[in-house]
N, C-alpha and C positions, 0 to 999 in steps of 0.2 A: 493560426496564431492563438485564437481563443482556446483551441484544444490544448495547446501547450500550457497556457496560463491556468486553465481549469485543472489539468493534471498536476501542475506544480503545487498549487495551493491545496488541492485535495490530498496529495501525498504527504504534505507537511502537517496539516491541521486536522483533517478528517480521518484519513487512513494512516495516522501516525503509527510507526512500527511498535513503539512502546505502549502508548496509551490506547490504541485501538485493537491491536492484536497481541500485545504483551510479548513481543519477540525481543531477544537480546537482553533479557532481564538479569542474567548472571553478571555480565559486564556492567550493566546499568547500576546495579546495587553495589558491586564490589569496588568500582573505580570512581564513584561519585562522592568521595569524602572531601576532595579538594577540587576547586574550580580549575586550577592549572592542569591537573591530571585529566580531568574530564574534557577540557578543551583539546588536549593532545589526542586522546582516544577518539573523541568525536570527529576531529579533523581526519584521522586515519580511516574511520568508518565512511565518511563522506567520499574520500578518495577511492576506497575499495569498491563501494557501491557504484560510484559514477563510472568506474572502468569496467567492472565485472558484468554489470547488467547489460550494457550494449554488446560486450563481447559474447555473453551467453545468448543474447538475442540473435546474433549472427550464427552461432552454433545451432540454435533451435530452428532458424529459418532455412539453413542450407545443409543441415546434417541430420537433425534429430526428428523433425516432423514426418508424419506419414506422407510419402511422396516427395520429401525434400531433396532427395538425390536425383531428381529428374534432370537437373542441370548436367549430370554426368552422361546422360543418355537415356533413351526410353526404357532400356532393359533394367535400369536401376530404379524406376519410378515406384515399383511395388515394395521396395525395401523400407522397413520402419525401424529406425535405431533409437526410438524413444526410450527404451529400457536403459540406455546409457546416459540419460539426462543427469542423474545425481552424480555419477562418476565424473563426467566432463565439467559440470558446473562447479563441483568442489575442487577439481584440479585447477580450473581457471582462478577460482578464489584463492586457493593456497599459493599459487604463483604470485598474484598481486600482493598478498599479505607478506610473503617473503621479501618482495621488493620494498614494501613500506617498512618492514622491520630493519632492513639494511640501511635505508635512508635515515630513519630515526636514530639508529645507533650511531651513524656516522656524524650527523649534524646536531643531535641533541641527546647526549649520553644521559643527562639528568632525567629527561622525560622517559628515555628508554628504561632506566632503572626503576622509575616510579611506576611505570605501567607493568613491569614485571612479566609474569606469565600470561597476562591478559592480552598483550599485543600479538603474540603468535596464535592465541586462541581465537582471534578474529576469524581465522580460517574455518572454525567450526561454530562461529556465532550464528545462531538461527536467524537473526535479522538479516545477515548478509545473504545466506542461502534463500531466505524467504523473499528477498527482493527479486532474485532471479526466478523463483518459482511463481511468484505473483505476476511477474512480467509474462511468463509463459501461459499461465491460466487465464489471464485477462486479455490475451491475444492482442498485445500492443502491436500496432501496424507498421511503424517505421523505426529506423535506427535513431532518429532524432528524439522521438517520443520515449524510446527505451533509455537513452541517455538522460533525458529530462526526468524520467521516473526514478532512475538510480540516484541522480543528484538530489532531487527533492526528498526522496526517502531518507537519504543520508543526513540531509539538513534537519529533517524532522527528528531523527534519532539524536542528532547533535543538540538540538534545542531541549529535548527531554532530559538528557544527562546533564546539560549545563544548568537547567533550572533546578533539578533536584540537588546538584552539587552546591549551588548557591544557597539553597534553603538549608541544607545540612551543615554548611559552615556557620550560618547564622543561628541555627537551632542549638548549637553547642552552648550558647550563652542563655538559653531559655530553661525554665524550670519544668522540664518534661517529667511526668510521673515515672517512677523507677521501672514499673513493668513494661513501659512502652519505649524505653530508651533503646537506641540502636535501630535494628531493622523494623521493630514494631511501629514506631512513629514514621519511618520511611515508607512502609507499606501503606499506612493511612494517608500520608501526603500524596503518594503516587495515585491512590484511588481517587482522591479529591481532584487531583490534576487531570486524571482521565475523564472524570465527569465534566470538568471545565472544557476540555478539548471536544467533548461530544457536542457542546453548544455550537461549535463551528460548523456542524453538519447543515445548518440552515443557510450557510453562505451560498451554496451552489444549488440549493433546492427551492429557495424562496420564489424564484421566477417561474417555477413550474405550475403554480396554482392557477394562473389565468388560462394557460392553454388547456389544463385539465378540466377547468370549468367549461371551456368552449367545447371540448370533446364530449363532455357529459351532456351539454345542452344540445349538441347536434344529434347525439344518440337518442336523447329524449324526444326531439322533434321527429326523427325518423320513426320512432316507436309510435308516437301519436298519429303520424301520417298513415302508418300501416293499419292502426286500429280504425282510423277514420274510413279508409278504403274498405276494410272488412265490414264496417257498419253500413256503408253505402251499398255494398254488394248484397248483404243480407236484406236490406230494405227493398232493393229492386226485386230480389227473389220473392220476398214476401208480397209485394205489390202484384207481381206477375201471377203468383198463386191465387190471390184474391180475385184478379181479373178473370182467370181461367175458370174459377168456381162460379163466377157470376155469368 
């Protein structure tokens, strides 16, 4: 349970797709002019990540990894289909994006028109593919953790685009210097928000200080004990040498 909680908060605040790795910046900048549009795209990203990451986890575990085909028989254990990772991951993502596009067009035509080309472009959004690749590289152990990671990564991206959309709506009424209007001030705000999100890194690392001090203390004691034993051995050898000379 603690592992799920830690992964959830780490993926949202510490390893945020936008502010930590700057993935999905194209959609983040282009569709963040209005909060309503940002909410729609953010919800679509959450759904796609929550579905595709666990699906791609299954593909990775039972098809793509070295020796993953052992379940078919011992003769298939030496096969490695890892070179198909990008193709299969993107195929899974494109399928889910097509499903989202159909649903949005059916139930919310206004949102579908406002998102425009950026809705089908979720299929090539590097944040979506990055979620599956990070899942693969970090060796997430279970399907539940993979779903947790996909959902929380999507929520992190959603919070990022929602925050910048709210700020951009308000900043229209601010006296921004002419050279910084538009993307200029947006990049500055994004950088400041990324610095703010970096402060969350202490949430899951603050408790490591005491164990680390304990480890250092134990190592220091072992080192001191070793030095003491060496001193004793040298002292005994020196005393024996003196006794033999006498």
